[in-house]
N, C-alpha and C positions, 0 to 999 in steps of 0.2 A: 279317692272319693268314689262312692258307689252311686248307682242310679237312684237308689232310695234317698241318699243324702242330697243329691241334686234336687229331687222332687220336694223334699222337706224345705230346703233353702228357698226355692222358688215360691213355694206355698207361703212361707213366712213373710217373704218380701212383697208378695202381691196380694195376699189376703184370699187367694183362690184356694178351694178345698184341696187338700193333699191328694186325694184319690183322683181328682180330675187332672191335676198336674202330672201325676204318675202315668195316667193314660196317654196324655199328650206327649210326654217324653218317650214312652214306649212306641207310640205310633210314629214319631219322628225317626226313631232308630230303625223301626221296621221299614219305613219308606227309604231311608238311606241304604239299607241292605238291599232292598229290591232294585234300586237304581244301579248299584254296583253289580248285581246279578245280571242285569240287562246290558252290562258293559259300558254304562254311562260314566262320565267323569262327574264327581260330586265336588262342587266348589262352594265353600262357605267363606264368604268375604271376611277378611281380617283373621280368620282362623286357619284355613288351609285347604288343600286339595287332596281328595282321595281318588286313586285310579286303580283299575285292574290291569295288571301287566302279566304277560305269559313268559315264564322262564323256559328257556330251551332245554331239550333233553341233554344230558351230559353223562360222563362216566365219573362215578364217585368211588370211594373206598370205604369198606367196612372197617371202622377203627379197631375193633376187637381182633379180627382175623387178618386184616390187611388185604382181603380179597377185593378185587374190583367189581363194582356193581353198576348196572345201567340204571340211571335215574330218569324217569319219564318226564316229559314237559308238564308243567302245572301252572295254574293261574294263582297269583298272589295280589293282595291289596297293598298298595304303597300309599304313603302319606307325605306330603310336602307342606311344612308349616307356612302360614302366611306371614307377611312382613311385620304386622303388628304383634303377632304371637311371638315371633323371633325376638323382637325388641323387648317385649315384656318379660320373657323367660330369662333373658341374659342376666 
């Protein structure tokens, strides 16, 4: 499902203009991204929790050459689904 499909579905169900719904959906996503950039935990009840974690530096291997490579530390976004989502998806 795409962002546009979400906006269309919400617009159809609520009677709000699609362009307005699309703006609200985009602003919501933008705010979620900004919260993660600030290092905040983003918790959406019954949906799940997004967190930014830092992966440690490590030694990796180039699969083509077999050469060892130093992999620098980096930040990644993790997601843990909420209880209701887990139950519904099963």
